[in-house]
TIRO-2110 file (N, C-alpha, C; in Angstrom, 1 decimal):
// TIRO-2110
-13.1, 24.2, 26.2, N, 1, A
-13.7, 24.4, 24.7, CA, 1, A
-14.9, 25.1, 24.7, C, 1, A
-15.0, 26.1, 23.5, N, 2, A
-16.1, 26.8, 23.4, CA, 2, A
-17.2, 26.1, 22.5, C, 2, A
-18.2, 26.8, 22.5, N, 3, A
-19.4, 26.0, 22.1, CA, 3, A
-19.1, 25.7, 20.2, C, 3, A
-18.4, 26.8, 19.8, N, 4, A
-17.9, 26.5, 18.2, CA, 4, A
-17.1, 25.6, 18.2, C, 4, A
-16.2, 25.6, 19.0, N, 5, A
-15.1, 24.6, 19.1, CA, 5, A
-15.5, 23.2, 19.1, C, 5, A
-16.4, 23.0, 20.1, N, 6, A
-17.5, 21.6, 20.4, CA, 6, A
-17.9, 21.2, 19.1, C, 6, A
-18.9, 22.3, 18.6, N, 7, A
-19.3, 21.7, 17.3, CA, 7, A
-18.5, 21.3, 16.3, C, 7, A
-17.5, 22.0, 16.1, N, 8, A
-16.6, 21.7, 14.8, CA, 8, A
-16.0, 20.5, 15.3, C, 8, A
-15.5, 20.0, 16.6, N, 9, A
-14.9, 18.8, 16.9, CA, 9, A
-15.8, 17.8, 16.8, C, 9, A
-17.4, 17.9, 17.2, N, 10, A
-18.4, 16.8, 16.7, CA, 10, A
-18.3, 16.7, 15.4, C, 10, A
-18.2, 17.9, 14.5, N, 11, A
-18.6, 17.5, 13.0, CA, 11, A
-17.3, 17.0, 12.5, C, 11, A
-16.0, 17.0, 13.0, N, 12, A
-15.0, 16.2, 12.6, CA, 12, A
-15.2, 14.9, 13.0, C, 12, A
-15.5, 14.4, 14.1, N, 13, A
-15.8, 13.1, 14.7, CA, 13, A
-16.8, 12.6, 14.0, C, 13, A
-17.6, 13.0, 13.6, N, 14, A
-18.9, 12.3, 12.6, CA, 14, A
-18.6, 12.1, 11.5, C, 14, A
-17.5, 13.1, 10.9, N, 15, A
-16.9, 13.0, 9.4, CA, 15, A
-16.0, 11.5, 9.6, C, 15, A
-15.4, 11.5, 10.7, N, 16, A
-14.1, 10.3, 10.9, CA, 16, A
-14.9, 9.1, 10.9, C, 16, A
-16.2, 9.0, 11.5, N, 17, A
-17.0, 7.8, 11.8, CA, 17, A
-17.4, 7.4, 10.5, C, 17, A
-17.9, 8.3, 9.9, N, 18, A
-18.5, 8.0, 8.3, CA, 18, A
-17.4, 7.6, 7.4, C, 18, A
-16.0, 7.9, 7.5, N, 19, A
-15.0, 7.5, 6.8, CA, 19, A
-14.7, 6.1, 7.2, C, 19, A
-14.8, 5.9, 8.5, N, 20, A
-14.7, 4.3, 9.0, CA, 20, A
-15.6, 3.4, 8.1, C, 20, A
-16.8, 3.8, 8.5, N, 21, A
-17.9, 2.9, 7.9, CA, 21, A
-17.8, 2.7, 6.5, C, 21, A
-17.3, 3.6, 5.5, N, 22, A
-17.1, 3.6, 4.3, CA, 22, A
-15.9, 3.3, 3.5, C, 22, A
-14.8, 3.0, 4.4, N, 23, A
-13.4, 2.7, 4.4, CA, 23, A
-12.5, 3.5, 3.5, C, 23, A
-12.9, 4.8, 3.9, N, 24, A
-12.0, 5.9, 3.1, CA, 24, A
-10.5, 5.9, 4.0, C, 24, A
-9.6, 4.9, 4.1, N, 25, A
-8.7, 4.9, 4.7, CA, 25, A
-7.7, 6.2, 4.7, C, 25, A
-7.5, 6.6, 3.7, N, 26, A
-6.3, 7.8, 3.4, CA, 26, A
-7.0, 9.0, 4.3, C, 26, A
-8.3, 9.4, 3.9, N, 27, A
-9.0, 10.6, 4.5, CA, 27, A
-9.0, 10.3, 6.0, C, 27, A
-9.4, 9.1, 6.4, N, 28, A
-9.7, 9.0, 8.0, CA, 28, A
-8.1, 9.0, 8.6, C, 28, A
-6.9, 8.6, 8.0, N, 29, A
-6.1, 8.9, 8.5, CA, 29, A
-5.6, 10.0, 8.8, C, 29, A
-5.9, 10.8, 8.0, N, 30, A
-5.4, 12.5, 7.8, CA, 30, A
-5.9, 13.0, 9.3, C, 30, A
-7.2, 12.7, 9.4, N, 31, A
-7.7, 12.9, 10.7, CA, 31, A
-6.9, 12.6, 11.9, C, 31, A
-6.5, 11.2, 12.0, N, 32, A
-5.9, 10.6, 13.0, CA, 32, A
-4.6, 11.4, 13.0, C, 32, A
-3.7, 11.3, 12.0, N, 33, A
-2.4, 12.1, 12.1, CA, 33, A
-2.3, 13.5, 12.5, C, 33, A
-3.5, 14.1, 12.3, N, 34, A
-3.6, 15.5, 12.8, CA, 34, A
-4.1, 15.6, 14.2, C, 34, A
-4.3, 14.7, 14.9, N, 35, A
-4.6, 14.8, 16.4, CA, 35, A
-5.9, 14.0, 16.9, C, 35, A
-6.8, 13.6, 15.7, N, 36, A
-8.0, 12.8, 16.2, CA, 36, A
-7.5, 11.6, 17.0, C, 36, A
-8.2, 11.3, 18.1, N, 37, A
-7.6, 10.2, 18.8, CA, 37, A
-8.1, 8.7, 18.2, C, 37, A
-7.2, 7.9, 17.8, N, 38, A
-7.5, 6.7, 17.0, CA, 38, A
-8.4, 5.8, 17.7, C, 38, A
-8.8, 6.0, 19.1, N, 39, A
-9.8, 5.2, 19.7, CA, 39, A
-11.1, 5.9, 20.3, C, 39, A
-11.1, 7.0, 19.5, N, 40, A
-12.4, 7.9, 19.3, CA, 40, A
-13.6, 7.0, 19.4, C, 40, A
-14.8, 7.2, 20.3, N, 41, A
-15.8, 6.1, 20.3, CA, 41, A
-17.2, 7.3, 19.9, C, 41, A
-18.2, 6.7, 19.0, N, 42, A
-19.2, 7.5, 18.8, CA, 42, A
-20.2, 7.0, 20.1, C, 42, A
-21.3, 7.7, 20.1, N, 43, A
-22.5, 7.6, 21.1, CA, 43, A
-23.1, 6.2, 21.6, C, 43, A
-22.4, 5.3, 21.0, N, 44, A
-22.9, 3.6, 21.4, CA, 44, A
-21.3, 3.2, 21.8, C, 44, A
-20.6, 4.0, 21.8, N, 45, A
-19.2, 3.2, 22.1, CA, 45, A
-18.3, 2.6, 21.1, C, 45, A
-18.9, 2.9, 19.7, N, 46, A
-18.1, 2.1, 18.8, CA, 46, A
-16.8, 2.9, 18.3, C, 46, A
-15.7, 2.3, 18.3, N, 47, A
-14.3, 3.0, 17.8, CA, 47, A
-14.5, 3.1, 16.3, C, 47, A
-13.4, 3.7, 16.1, N, 48, A
-13.4, 3.9, 14.6, CA, 48, A
-12.8, 2.3, 13.9, C, 48, A
-12.1, 1.7, 14.6, N, 49, A
-11.9, 0.3, 14.3, CA, 49, A
-13.1, -0.6, 14.4, C, 49, A
-13.8, -0.7, 15.3, N, 50, A
-15.1, -1.3, 15.4, CA, 50, A
-15.8, -1.0, 14.1, C, 50, A
-16.3, 0.2, 13.6, N, 51, A
-16.9, 0.8, 12.5, CA, 51, A
-16.2, 0.0, 11.3, C, 51, A
-14.8, 0.1, 11.0, N, 52, A
-14.2, -0.3, 9.9, CA, 52, A
-14.4, -1.8, 9.8, C, 52, A
-14.2, -2.6, 10.9, N, 53, A
-14.4, -4.1, 11.2, CA, 53, A
-15.7, -4.5, 10.9, C, 53, A
-16.8, -3.7, 11.2, N, 54, A
-18.1, -4.3, 11.0, CA, 54, A
-18.7, -3.9, 9.6, C, 54, A
-17.9, -3.3, 9.1, N, 55, A
-18.1, -2.7, 7.7, CA, 55, A
-17.3, -3.1, 6.6, C, 55, A
-16.4, -4.4, 7.0, N, 56, A
-15.8, -5.2, 5.9, CA, 56, A
-14.4, -4.4, 5.6, C, 56, A
-14.0, -3.4, 6.2, N, 57, A
-12.6, -2.8, 5.5, CA, 57, A
-11.5, -3.0, 6.1, C, 57, A
-11.0, -4.2, 5.7, N, 58, A
-9.7, -4.9, 6.3, CA, 58, A
-8.6, -3.7, 6.1, C, 58, A
-8.3, -3.2, 4.8, N, 59, A
-7.6, -2.3, 4.8, CA, 59, A
-7.5, -0.8, 5.8, C, 59, A
-8.7, -0.8, 6.0, N, 60, A
-8.9, 0.8, 7.0, CA, 60, A
-8.7, 0.0, 8.5, C, 60, A
-9.2, -1.2, 8.8, N, 61, A
-8.8, -1.7, 10.1, CA, 61, A
-7.2, -1.8, 10.2, C, 61, A
-6.4, -2.3, 9.2, N, 62, A
-5.2, -2.7, 9.2, CA, 62, A
-4.2, -1.1, 9.7, C, 62, A
-4.8, -0.3, 9.0, N, 63, A
-4.2, 1.0, 9.0, CA, 63, A
-4.4, 1.8, 10.5, C, 63, A
-5.6, 1.5, 10.8, N, 64, A
-6.1, 1.9, 12.3, CA, 64, A
-5.3, 1.6, 13.3, C, 64, A
-5.2, 0.0, 13.1, N, 65, A
-4.0, -0.8, 14.0, CA, 65, A
-2.9, -0.1, 14.0, C, 65, A
-2.4, 0.1, 12.9, N, 66, A
-1.2, 0.6, 12.7, CA, 66, A
-0.7, 1.7, 13.3, C, 66, A
-1.9, 2.9, 13.3, N, 67, A
-1.8, 4.1, 14.0, CA, 67, A
-2.0, 3.7, 15.6, C, 67, A
-2.1, 2.7, 15.9, N, 68, A
-2.4, 2.5, 17.6, CA, 68, A
-3.7, 1.9, 18.0, C, 68, A
-4.5, 1.6, 17.2, N, 69, A
-6.1, 1.3, 17.8, CA, 69, A
-6.0, 0.2, 18.5, C, 69, A
-6.8, 0.2, 19.4, N, 70, A
-6.9, -0.8, 20.6, CA, 70, A
-7.7, -2.0, 19.8, C, 70, A
-7.3, -3.1, 19.6, N, 71, A
-7.9, -4.0, 18.7, CA, 71, A
-8.9, -4.7, 19.5, C, 71, A
-9.0, -4.7, 21.1, N, 72, A
-10.4, -5.1, 21.8, CA, 72, A
-11.1, -4.5, 22.4, C, 72, A
-11.1, -3.1, 22.1, N, 73, A
-11.8, -2.0, 22.6, CA, 73, A
-13.4, -2.3, 22.2, C, 73, A
-13.9, -2.8, 23.4, N, 74, A
-15.3, -2.9, 23.0, CA, 74, A
-16.4, -1.7, 23.1, C, 74, A
-17.5, -2.1, 22.5, N, 75, A
-18.7, -0.9, 22.4, CA, 75, A
-19.5, -0.9, 23.8, C, 75, A
-20.4, 0.0, 23.8, N, 76, A
-21.2, 0.0, 25.1, CA, 76, A
-22.1, -1.5, 25.2, C, 76, A
-22.1, -2.3, 24.4, N, 77, A
-22.9, -3.7, 24.7, CA, 77, A
-21.9, -4.6, 24.8, C, 77, A
-20.4, -4.2, 24.9, N, 78, A
-19.6, -5.3, 25.3, CA, 78, A
-19.3, -6.1, 23.9, C, 78, A
-19.1, -5.4, 22.8, N, 79, A
-18.9, -6.2, 21.6, CA, 79, A
-17.7, -5.8, 21.0, C, 79, A
-16.7, -6.5, 20.6, N, 80, A
-15.5, -6.2, 20.2, CA, 80, A
-15.5, -6.1, 18.7, C, 80, A
-14.3, -5.6, 18.1, N, 81, A
-14.4, -5.5, 16.6, CA, 81, A
-14.3, -6.7, 16.0, C, 81, A
-13.7, -7.7, 16.5, N, 82, A
-13.4, -9.1, 16.2, CA, 82, A
-14.9, -9.8, 16.0, C, 82, A
-15.8, -9.7, 17.0, N, 83, A
-16.9, -10.3, 17.3, CA, 83, A
-17.5, -9.8, 16.1, C, 83, A
-17.6, -8.2, 15.9, N, 84, A
-18.4, -7.6, 14.6, CA, 84, A
-18.1, -8.0, 13.4, C, 84, A
-16.8, -8.6, 13.2, N, 85, A
-16.4, -9.2, 11.8, CA, 85, A
-16.9, -10.5, 11.8, C, 85, A
-16.6, -11.1, 12.7, N, 86, A
-17.3, -12.6, 12.7, CA, 86, A
-18.6, -12.8, 12.4, C, 86, A
-19.6, -11.9, 13.1, N, 87, A
-20.9, -11.6, 12.9, CA, 87, A
-21.2, -11.6, 11.5, C, 87, A
-20.5, -10.5, 10.8, N, 88, A
-20.9, -10.3, 9.6, CA, 88, A
-20.0, -11.1, 8.3, C, 88, A
-19.2, -12.0, 9.0, N, 89, A
-18.7, -13.0, 8.3, CA, 89, A
-17.6, -12.5, 7.1, C, 89, A
-16.7, -11.3, 7.8, N, 90, A
-15.8, -10.8, 6.8, CA, 90, A
-14.5, -11.4, 7.4, C, 90, A
-14.1, -12.4, 6.6, N, 91, A
-12.8, -13.4, 7.0, CA, 91, A
-11.4, -12.5, 6.8, C, 91, A
-11.6, -11.3, 5.8, N, 92, A
-10.4, -10.7, 5.6, CA, 92, A
-10.3, -9.7, 6.8, C, 92, A
-11.1, -9.2, 7.3, N, 93, A
-11.1, -8.4, 8.4, CA, 93, A
-10.7, -9.3, 9.9, C, 93, A
-11.2, -10.4, 9.9, N, 94, A
-10.9, -11.2, 11.1, CA, 94, A
-9.6, -11.6, 11.1, C, 94, A
-9.1, -11.8, 9.6, N, 95, A
-7.5, -12.4, 9.7, CA, 95, A
-6.8, -10.9, 10.2, C, 95, A
-7.1, -9.8, 9.7, N, 96, A
-6.2, -8.8, 10.2, CA, 96, A
-6.2, -8.5, 11.7, C, 96, A
-7.4, -8.7, 12.4, N, 97, A
-7.9, -8.6, 13.9, CA, 97, A
-6.9, -9.3, 14.6, C, 97, A
-7.0, -10.9, 14.0, N, 98, A
-6.2, -11.9, 14.7, CA, 98, A
-4.7, -11.9, 14.5, C, 98, A
-4.2, -11.3, 13.4, N, 99, A
-2.9, -11.2, 13.2, CA, 99, A
-2.3, -10.0, 14.1, C, 99, A
-3.3, -9.0, 14.4, N, 100, A
-2.8, -8.0, 15.3, CA, 100, A
-2.9, -8.4, 16.8, C, 100, A
-3.5, -9.6, 17.0, N, 101, A
-3.4, -9.8, 18.7, CA, 101, A
-5.0, -9.9, 19.3, C, 101, A
-5.7, -9.8, 18.3, N, 102, A
-7.1, -9.6, 18.8, CA, 102, A
-7.7, -10.9, 19.6, C, 102, A
-8.2, -10.8, 20.8, N, 103, A
-8.6, -11.9, 21.7, CA, 103, A
-10.0, -12.5, 21.2, C, 103, A
-10.0, -13.8, 20.6, N, 104, A
-11.4, -14.3, 20.2, CA, 104, A
-12.2, -14.4, 21.4, C, 104, A
-12.1, -14.3, 22.5, N, 105, A
-12.7, -14.6, 23.9, CA, 105, A
-13.3, -13.3, 24.6, C, 105, A
-12.8, -12.2, 24.1, N, 106, A
-13.1, -10.7, 24.6, CA, 106, A
-14.4, -10.5, 24.2, C, 106, A
-15.1, -9.9, 25.2, N, 107, A
-16.7, -9.4, 24.9, CA, 107, A
-17.8, -10.5, 25.2, C, 107, A
-19.0, -9.9, 24.9, N, 108, A
-20.0, -10.6, 25.3, CA, 108, A
-21.1, -10.3, 24.3, C, 108, A
-21.3, -11.3, 23.1, N, 109, A
-20.7, -12.4, 23.1, CA, 109, A
-19.4, -12.3, 22.5, C, 109, A
-18.5, -13.3, 22.8, N, 110, A
-17.3, -13.3, 22.1, CA, 110, A
-17.2, -13.7, 20.7, C, 110, A
-16.2, -13.4, 19.9, N, 111, A
-16.2, -13.8, 18.5, CA, 111, A
-16.3, -15.3, 18.4, C, 111, A
-15.6, -15.8, 19.4, N, 112, A
-15.6, -17.5, 19.5, CA, 112, A
-17.0, -18.0, 19.5, C, 112, A
-17.6, -17.3, 20.4, N, 113, A
-19.3, -17.8, 20.6, CA, 113, A
-19.8, -17.5, 19.4, C, 113, A
-19.9, -16.2, 18.7, N, 114, A
-20.6, -15.9, 17.6, CA, 114, A
-20.2, -17.1, 16.5, C, 114, A
-18.9, -17.3, 16.2, N, 115, A
-18.6, -18.2, 15.2, CA, 115, A
-19.2, -19.6, 15.8, C, 115, A
-19.2, -20.0, 16.7, N, 116, A
-20.1, -21.4, 17.3, CA, 116, A
-21.5, -21.2, 17.0, C, 116, A
-22.2, -20.0, 17.4, N, 117, A
-23.5, -19.7, 17.0, CA, 117, A
-24.0, -20.0, 15.7, C, 117, A
-23.2, -19.4, 14.3, N, 118, A
-23.4, -19.4, 13.2, CA, 118, A
-22.5, -20.9, 12.4, C, 118, A
-22.0, -21.6, 13.4, N, 119, A
-21.4, -22.8, 12.9, CA, 119, A
-20.3, -22.6, 11.9, C, 119, A
-19.7, -21.4, 12.2, N, 120, A
-18.4, -21.1, 11.3, CA, 120, A
-17.1, -21.8, 12.1, C, 120, A
-16.2, -22.3, 11.0, N, 121, A
-15.0, -22.8, 11.6, CA, 121, A
-13.8, -21.8, 12.0, C, 121, A
-14.0, -20.6, 12.2, N, 122, A
-13.1, -19.3, 12.2, CA, 122, A
-11.9, -19.8, 13.1, C, 122, A
-12.2, -19.9, 14.1, N, 123, A
-11.3, -20.6, 15.4, CA, 123, A
-10.9, -22.1, 15.5, C, 123, A
-11.0, -22.8, 14.8, N, 124, A
-10.9, -24.4, 14.5, CA, 124, A
-9.6, -24.8, 14.3, C, 124, A
END
């Protein structure tokens, strides 16, 4: 990959991360459908799914999962998308992730541990 190709890829990747953060599902999926890896991570290891989950975008999370995103892919701090959604108290995202088979005990702290810390009945 040449320097200009690398810059173009980095620009596309940054745009995709922004789309995941803002929940622009259709535009994000166009990147994925044209070859952007669905489990692409940013500089801190946060995947597109992690960003969508942490910012409360259930529809985007659902679409990324349908496109093959790893529901338990942890970031560089060992946090899972489910843990992020529980921390932010985004119940609809939590439901999407659990329905897709996300492990409430994955990561450090796990989603289950976060729910207990904040006295939420997410997993009772």
